[in-house]
RODO-2510 file (C-alpha; in nm, 4 decimals, decimal comma):
residues 288
     n   res          X          Y          Z
     1     m     0,0000     0,0000     0,0000
     2     a     0,1215     0,3513    -0,0779
     3     n     0,0750     0,7107     0,0290
     4     v    -0,1079     0,8692    -0,2632
     5     a    -0,2153     1,2247    -0,3424
     6     f    -0,4937     1,2782    -0,5944
     7     l    -0,5354     1,6198    -0,7578
     8     g    -0,8666     1,6960    -0,9289
     9     l    -1,1994     1,5495    -0,8244
    10     g    -1,4208     1,5919    -1,1277
    11     v    -1,6498     1,3267    -1,2717
    12     m    -1,3449     1,1093    -1,3410
    13     g    -1,1113     1,1942    -1,0543
    14     f    -1,3670     1,1616    -0,7751
    15     p    -1,4387     0,7905    -0,8331
    16     m    -1,0791     0,7128    -0,9331
    17     a    -0,9518     0,8471    -0,6020
    18     g    -1,2266     0,6471    -0,4328
    19     h    -1,0968     0,3249    -0,5849
    20     l    -0,7500     0,4032    -0,4493
    21     a    -0,8921     0,4439    -0,0989
    22     a    -1,0954     0,1236    -0,1334
    23     a    -0,7787    -0,0617    -0,2363
    24     g    -0,6186     0,0364     0,0938
    25     h    -0,3944     0,3238    -0,0115
    26     a    -0,3623     0,6249     0,2181
    27     v    -0,5136     0,9000     0,0014
    28     t    -0,4915     1,2770     0,0376
    29     v    -0,6975     1,4757    -0,2121
    30     y    -0,6841     1,8276    -0,3491
    31     n    -0,9496     2,0051    -0,5516
    32     r    -0,9692     2,3639    -0,6695
    33     t    -1,3123     2,3796    -0,5032
    34     p    -1,2498     2,2781    -0,1407
    35     a    -1,6104     2,1697    -0,0850
    36     r    -1,5651     1,8965    -0,3428
    37     a    -1,2601     1,7667    -0,1549
    38     g    -1,4592     1,7760     0,1672
    39     a    -1,7365     1,5721     0,0070
    40     w    -1,4821     1,3137    -0,1082
    41     v    -1,3329     1,2799     0,2413
    42     a    -1,6811     1,2471     0,3909
    43     r    -1,7508     0,9554     0,1584
    44     h    -1,4155     0,7791     0,1412
    45     g    -1,2120     0,8872     0,4430
    46     g    -0,8522     0,9916     0,3959
    47     a    -0,7592     1,3574     0,4079
    48     s    -0,7702     1,6737     0,2008
    49     a    -0,5112     1,9478     0,1570
    50     p    -0,5509     2,3151     0,0635
    51     t    -0,2775     2,3153    -0,2045
    52     p    -0,1240     2,0612    -0,4418
    53     r     0,2099     2,1056    -0,2646
    54     e     0,0661     2,0100     0,0726
    55     a    -0,1231     1,7168    -0,0781
    56     a     0,1995     1,5887    -0,2344
    57     q     0,4107     1,6058     0,0808
    58     g     0,4953     1,2541     0,1940
    59     a     0,3252     1,0952    -0,1082
    60     d     0,4870     0,8082    -0,2956
    61     f     0,2603     0,8816    -0,5920
    62     v     0,0789     1,1971    -0,6974
    63     m    -0,2048     1,1331    -0,9409
    64     a    -0,3738     1,4158    -1,1325
    65     c    -0,6904     1,4375    -1,3398
    66     v    -0,7615     1,8016    -1,4194
    67     g    -0,8872     1,9945    -1,7225
    68     n    -0,6254     2,1023    -1,9747
    69     d    -0,2618     2,2027    -2,0273
    70     d    -0,2895     2,5192    -1,8184
    71     d    -0,4708     2,3410    -1,5342
    72     l    -0,2003     2,0762    -1,5259
    73     r     0,0788     2,3334    -1,5147
    74     a    -0,1050     2,5103    -1,2316
    75     v    -0,1177     2,2020    -1,0087
    76     c     0,2389     2,0957    -1,0910
    77     t     0,4510     2,4072    -1,0850
    78     g     0,5071     2,7162    -0,8736
    79     p     0,5522     2,7499    -0,4984
    80     d     0,2205     2,5762    -0,4250
    81     g     0,2558     2,3168    -0,7017
    82     a     0,2885     1,9462    -0,6413
    83     f     0,6488     1,9264    -0,7633
    84     a     0,7589     2,1565    -0,4806
    85     g     0,6137     1,9152    -0,2263
    86     m     0,7299     1,5863    -0,3752
    87     a     1,0227     1,4001    -0,2262
    88     p     1,3012     1,2720    -0,4545
    89     g     1,2008     0,9329    -0,5921
    90     a     0,8255     1,0029    -0,5821
    91     r     0,6266     0,9636    -0,9035
    92     f     0,3744     1,1973    -1,0649
    93     v     0,1065     1,0200    -1,2712
    94     d    -0,1007     1,2430    -1,4992
    95     h    -0,4394     1,1101    -1,6069
    96     t    -0,5397     1,4372    -1,7753
    97     t    -0,5740     1,4442    -2,1536
    98     v    -0,3250     1,7135    -2,2556
    99     s    -0,0764     1,7825    -2,5328
   100     a     0,2349     1,5704    -2,5660
   101     a     0,4332     1,8953    -2,5558
   102     v     0,3192     1,9926    -2,2056
   103     t     0,3757     1,6342    -2,0928
   104     r     0,7393     1,6474    -2,2014
   105     e     0,7787     1,9931    -2,0485
   106     l     0,6466     1,8817    -1,7111
   107     s     0,8325     1,5523    -1,7199
   108     a     1,1566     1,7495    -1,7496
   109     a     1,0444     1,9836    -1,4698
   110     a     0,9658     1,6880    -1,2428
   111     a     1,3108     1,5464    -1,3074
   112     d     1,4627     1,8699    -1,1767
   113     f     1,2957     1,7878    -0,8423
   114     g     1,4156     1,4275    -0,8555
   115     a     1,0655     1,2979    -0,9293
   116     g     0,9454     1,0607    -1,1991
   117     f     0,6602     1,1444    -1,4385
   118     v     0,4183     0,9134    -1,6183
   119     d     0,1638     1,0456    -1,8670
   120     a    -0,1347     0,8154    -1,8292
   121     p    -0,4510     0,9450    -2,0004
   122     v    -0,7565     0,7253    -1,9662
   123     s    -1,0481     0,6102    -2,1789
   124     g    -1,3766     0,4637    -2,0616
   125     g    -1,5650     0,7730    -1,9542
   126     q    -1,7501     0,8355    -1,6319
   127     a    -1,8903     0,4819    -1,6280
   128     g    -1,5415     0,3354    -1,6617
   129     a    -1,4110     0,5546    -1,3807
   130     e    -1,6981     0,4622    -1,1506
   131     g    -1,6649     0,0917    -1,2295
   132     g    -1,2854     0,0849    -1,2102
   133     q    -1,2680    -0,0297    -1,5730
   134     l    -1,0534     0,2301    -1,7469
   135     s    -0,8142     0,1809    -2,0351
   136     i    -0,4897     0,3558    -1,9392
   137     m    -0,2258     0,4389    -2,1994
   138     c     0,1085     0,5422    -2,0553
   139     g     0,4316     0,7124    -2,1488
   140     g     0,7509     0,7603    -1,9494
   141     a     1,0500     0,5713    -1,8194
   142     q     0,9986     0,1991    -1,7732
   143     a     1,0971     0,2125    -1,4052
   144     d     0,8453     0,4883    -1,3306
   145     y     0,5703     0,2994    -1,5124
   146     d     0,6548    -0,0261    -1,3354
   147     a     0,6335     0,1468    -0,9974
   148     a     0,3020     0,3203    -1,0745
   149     r     0,1310     0,0280    -1,2450
   150     p     0,0158    -0,1511    -0,9246
   151     v    -0,1413     0,1724    -0,7980
   152     m    -0,3261     0,2355    -1,1263
   153     d    -0,4587    -0,1204    -1,1156
   154     a    -0,7180     0,0070    -0,8645
   155     y    -0,9188     0,1542    -1,1534
   156     a    -0,7719    -0,0089    -1,4642
   157     k    -0,9239    -0,2597    -1,7027
   158     i    -0,6051    -0,2486    -1,9076
   159     c    -0,2867    -0,0490    -1,8486
   160     r     0,0030    -0,0425    -2,0922
   161     r     0,3233     0,1540    -2,1461
   162     m     0,3275     0,2833    -2,5035
   163     g     0,6755     0,4372    -2,5045
   164     d     0,8705     0,7318    -2,3690
   165     s     0,7282     1,0564    -2,2322
   166     g     0,4330     1,1753    -2,4405
   167     a     0,3544     0,8350    -2,5914
   168     g     0,0518     0,7925    -2,3655
   169     q    -0,0926     1,1240    -2,4805
   170     l    -0,0302     1,0417    -2,8461
   171     t    -0,2131     0,7114    -2,7975
   172     k    -0,5049     0,8965    -2,6363
   173     m    -0,5193     1,1218    -2,9427
   174     a    -0,5523     0,8126    -3,1609
   175     n    -0,8357     0,7018    -2,9314
   176     q    -1,0223     1,0321    -2,9645
   177     i    -0,9761     1,0387    -3,3419
   178     a    -1,1335     0,6927    -3,3658
   179     i    -1,4234     0,7874    -3,1380
   180     a    -1,5052     1,1087    -3,3255
   181     g    -1,5690     0,9371    -3,6562
   182     l    -1,7412     0,6425    -3,4929
   183     v    -1,9936     0,8524    -3,2998
   184     q    -2,0766     1,0593    -3,6079
   185     g    -2,1321     0,7398    -3,8063
   186     l    -2,3567     0,6005    -3,5321
   187     a    -2,5531     0,9266    -3,5170
   188     e    -2,6108     0,9188    -3,8921
   189     s    -2,7088     0,5509    -3,8817
   190     l    -2,9670     0,5983    -3,6068
   191     n    -3,1056     0,9152    -3,7619
   192     f    -3,1397     0,7366    -4,0954
   193     a    -3,3216     0,4456    -3,9303
   194     e    -3,5582     0,6845    -3,7524
   195     r    -3,6461     0,8705    -4,0716
   196     a    -3,6976     0,5402    -4,2518
   197     g    -3,9547     0,4381    -3,9901
   198     l    -3,7512     0,1525    -3,8461
   199     s    -3,7445     0,0393    -3,4830
   200     i    -3,4149     0,1571    -3,3300
   201     p    -3,3956    -0,1300    -3,0761
   202     d    -3,4541    -0,3847    -3,3512
   203     v    -3,2024    -0,2236    -3,5844
   204     v    -2,9355    -0,2101    -3,3148
   205     e    -3,0014    -0,5661    -3,2012
   206     v    -2,9314    -0,6883    -3,5524
   207     i    -2,6468    -0,4674    -3,6704
   208     s    -2,4608    -0,4667    -3,3370
   209     q    -2,3977    -0,8389    -3,3805
   210     g    -2,2124    -0,7784    -3,7052
   211     a    -1,9282    -0,5615    -3,8288
   212     a    -2,1031    -0,2373    -3,7256
   213     g    -2,1023    -0,3238    -3,3555
   214     s    -1,9101    -0,1023    -3,1117
   215     w    -1,8961     0,0099    -2,7488
   216     q    -2,0651     0,3332    -2,8479
   217     m    -2,3513     0,1495    -3,0167
   218     q    -2,3997    -0,0852    -2,7245
   219     n    -2,3866     0,1811    -2,4554
   220     r    -2,5257     0,4922    -2,6238
   221     h    -2,7899     0,3905    -2,8783
   222     a    -3,0808     0,3965    -2,6316
   223     t    -3,0018     0,7392    -2,4878
   224     m    -2,9377     0,8759    -2,8361
   225     a    -3,2788     0,7505    -2,9478
   226     e    -3,4374     0,9138    -2,6416
   227     g    -3,2494     1,2403    -2,6866
   228     r    -3,0857     1,2170    -2,3417
   229     f    -2,7364     1,3610    -2,3195
   230     d    -2,7074     1,4917    -1,9608
   231     f    -2,4236     1,2543    -1,8636
   232     g    -2,0917     1,1222    -1,9849
   233     f    -1,8016     1,2949    -2,1603
   234     a    -1,8884     1,6565    -2,2371
   235     v    -1,8743     1,8053    -2,5858
   236     d    -1,6616     2,0939    -2,4512
   237     w    -1,3951     1,8468    -2,3411
   238     m    -1,4139     1,6525    -2,6652
   239     r    -1,3495     1,9710    -2,8628
   240     k    -1,0515     2,0417    -2,6397
   241     d    -0,9174     1,6935    -2,7139
   242     l    -0,9827     1,7163    -3,0875
   243     g    -0,8065     2,0518    -3,0955
   244     i    -0,4985     1,8800    -2,9516
   245     c    -0,5301     1,6035    -3,2116
   246     l    -0,5578     1,8481    -3,5023
   247     a    -0,2652     2,0604    -3,3811
   248     t    -0,0479     1,7524    -3,3409
   249     a    -0,1487     1,6283    -3,6862
   250     d    -0,0231     1,9570    -3,8300
   251     e     0,3106     1,8943    -3,6571
   252     t     0,3416     1,5338    -3,7742
   253     g     0,1949     1,5734    -4,1219
   254     a    -0,0936     1,3345    -4,0538
   255     s    -0,4198     1,3928    -4,2417
   256     l    -0,7370     1,4066    -4,0284
   257     p    -1,0172     1,5195    -4,2619
   258     v    -1,2983     1,3339    -4,0821
   259     t    -1,1766     1,4468    -3,7398
   260     a    -1,1697     1,8096    -3,8550
   261     l    -1,5240     1,7786    -3,9896
   262     v    -1,6630     1,6171    -3,6729
   263     d    -1,4924     1,8851    -3,4647
   264     q    -1,7006     2,1421    -3,6533
   265     f    -2,0131     1,9324    -3,5949
   266     y    -1,9396     1,9463    -3,2228
   267     k    -1,9047     2,3227    -3,2602
   268     d    -2,2618     2,3206    -3,3953
   269     v    -2,3739     2,1248    -3,0881
   270     q    -2,2102     2,3851    -2,8647
   271     a    -2,4031     2,6553    -3,0507
   272     m    -2,7223     2,4610    -2,9705
   273     g    -2,6382     2,4924    -2,5998
   274     g    -2,4958     2,1422    -2,5763
   275     g    -2,1443     2,2128    -2,4528
   276     r    -2,2002     1,9994    -2,1428
   277     w    -2,3933     1,7253    -2,3259
   278     d    -2,2406     1,3832    -2,3801
   279     t    -2,0502     1,3370    -2,7053
   280     s    -2,3300     1,1142    -2,8385
   281     s    -2,5329     1,4363    -2,8793
   282     l    -2,4095     1,4593    -3,2391
   283     i    -2,7457     1,3074    -3,3309
   284     a    -2,9246     1,6162    -3,1981
   285     r    -2,7627     1,8214    -3,4746
   286     l    -2,9116     1,5875    -3,7370
   287     r    -3,2609     1,6161    -3,5913
   288     r    -3,2866     1,9922    -3,6269
***
């Protein structure tokens, strides 16, 4: 069992930190909104700290799941940042989806404090976080990954090192690129079936057993048919992720025409007031 700090208690971080406590780790949490940290302690025990630095003091591992590049820098660096509180030999594990550039920047900064850094973005959404069934794709030194792996097992379905620093984030970009096109295709399929007068449950029961089947179809078709999107991974966050993907594609020379198009479709959903809707809300745009 380890002393663990967890920074960021959003829809993903709150249950992830809970799994660490349930596994027997000694967990100290930090959240930008202190009331959220207090609610976590009331439910799971452990302790909370007023700054990332204080949360990180005495921790073997500092896990983070915040919003974006700037949020991650804010909890890592500066006099109240986690790096300033980490002891030499401790490891920082970042579950935020951010750019590979900021990952490499902060990995180098952590090394200046004698700390290891693993970029470990996750896939599986809120349901995966709550069920402890996340796919975790990691980058960083092998020794740092090997040390952190048993801790991440508390909420992992699969956890794999993909390469050196930044490789986890690049893998997460590939994940988001695949999801973007898939959800748009599912939205078009269901909208087509509706307009053709077909039964959505019957259509999905048949086509999900063949080559068209996917996690998104299995888990989102019913709520898409009902027009319910008040859950899951928000459109605002998906656009943030796709922006990272498109910027990185410009750097690498990769072509992402479908991803760029779906990003604009999500922009339309935002204009409809759906910034906090689940990403499956692409179908709402087709129903206008």
